C-alpha positions as CSV (number, residue, x, y, z in Angstrom):
1,M,13.7,17.1,-2.1
2,K,11.8,19.3,-4.5
3,V,9.3,17.4,-6.8
4,E,9.2,19.1,-10.2
5,K,5.6,20.1,-11.3
6,E,5.9,18.3,-14.6
7,H,6.8,15.0,-12.8
8,I,3.8,15.0,-10.4
9,P,1.4,13.5,-13.0
10,L,3.9,10.7,-13.6
11,L,4.3,10.1,-9.9
12,K,0.6,10.0,-9.4
13,S,0.3,7.5,-12.2
14,L,2.3,5.2,-9.9
15,G,-0.4,5.6,-7.3
16,L,1.1,8.3,-5.2
17,T,-1.0,10.9,-3.5
18,D,-0.6,14.6,-2.8
19,E,0.5,13.7,0.8
20,D,3.2,11.4,-0.7
21,M,4.7,14.4,-2.5
22,E,5.7,15.8,0.9
23,R,7.5,12.6,1.9
24,F,10.3,13.1,-0.7
25,D,13.3,13.8,1.4
26,G,16.1,13.0,-1.1
27,E,17.4,10.2,1.1
28,F,14.8,7.5,2.0
29,V,12.2,8.6,-0.5
30,R,13.2,10.0,-3.8
31,Y,12.6,9.6,-7.5
32,E,14.5,9.9,-10.8
33,Y,13.2,11.0,-14.2
34,D,14.1,9.8,-17.6
35,P,12.5,11.5,-20.7
36,E,11.9,8.1,-22.3
37,K,11.2,5.8,-19.3
38,G,9.3,8.2,-17.1
39,V,9.9,8.2,-13.4
40,R,10.8,5.5,-10.9
41,L,10.6,5.7,-7.1
42,Y,13.2,5.0,-4.5
43,D,11.2,4.0,-1.4
44,P,12.8,0.9,0.2
45,Y,10.6,1.1,3.3
46,Y,7.3,1.7,1.5
47,S,6.9,5.1,3.2
48,T,4.5,6.2,0.4
49,S,1.2,4.8,-0.8
50,Y,3.1,3.0,-3.7
51,D,1.9,-0.6,-3.4
52,E,3.7,-2.3,-6.3
53,Y,7.0,-4.2,-6.2
54,I,10.1,-2.4,-5.0
55,D,13.3,-4.3,-5.8
56,S,15.9,-5.1,-3.2
57,D,17.9,-2.1,-4.3
58,G,15.0,0.1,-3.2
59,W,13.8,1.2,-6.7
60,S,10.4,0.6,-8.3
61,A,9.9,-0.1,-12.0
62,W,9.8,2.8,-14.4
63,S,6.3,4.4,-14.8
64,S,6.4,3.6,-18.6
65,E,6.5,-0.1,-17.7
66,E,3.1,0.1,-16.0
67,D,4.2,-2.7,-13.5
68,T,1.3,-4.3,-11.7
69,F,3.1,-7.5,-10.6
70,M,2.2,-7.2,-6.9
71,S,-1.4,-6.1,-7.2
72,D,-2.0,-8.9,-9.8
73,I,-0.7,-11.5,-7.4
74,L,-2.4,-10.0,-4.3
75,R,-5.7,-9.6,-6.0
76,G,-5.9,-13.4,-6.7
77,A,-4.6,-14.3,-3.3
78,R,-7.0,-12.0,-1.5
79,E,-10.0,-13.4,-3.3
80,K,-9.0,-17.0,-2.5
81,A,-8.3,-16.2,1.1
82,E,-11.8,-14.6,1.4
83,Q,-13.4,-17.6,-0.2
84,K,-11.7,-20.0,2.2
85,A,-12.4,-17.9,5.3
86,G,-16.1,-17.6,4.7
87,P,-18.3,-15.0,6.2
88,R,-16.7,-12.8,8.9
89,P,-18.2,-12.7,12.4
90,G,-19.9,-9.6,13.6
91,D,-18.7,-7.4,16.5
92,E,-21.2,-8.9,18.9
93,E,-20.2,-12.5,17.9
94,I,-16.5,-11.6,18.5
95,A,-17.3,-10.0,21.9
96,D,-19.3,-13.1,23.0
97,A,-16.4,-15.4,22.0
98,M,-14.0,-13.2,24.0
99,R,-16.2,-13.2,27.1
100,K,-16.6,-17.0,26.8
101,K,-12.8,-17.5,26.5
102,F,-11.7,-14.9,29.0
103,G,-14.7,-14.5,31.3
104,G,-16.5,-11.3,32.2
105,K,-20.0,-10.1,31.8
106,K,-21.8,-8.4,29.0
107,D,-21.3,-4.7,29.2
108,E,-24.8,-3.1,29.0
109,G,-23.5,0.4,28.6
110,A,-21.4,-0.1,25.4
């Protein structure tokens, strides 16, 4: 599917990248344009970098709606999860825990 040059800025406003423009195949990834509403994306399998809500019919919201529903929810959830999880263990701490659980000796060469 050919992406019209004048539609590229609207598609990029949805968070799409230059690489995503190559994914438009007219079947599983496509878009439609409306002069008043802007563009909306058909990407039911999230094949692009679009990370907002895609409805069960496979279509995103129109670009003029500036939908941030998913990122708003995930931002708060991610912050709470990180607070509850506390500090992350380092690589060496993880390796030590794996050796303790599964046996083995410390690899001096790695």
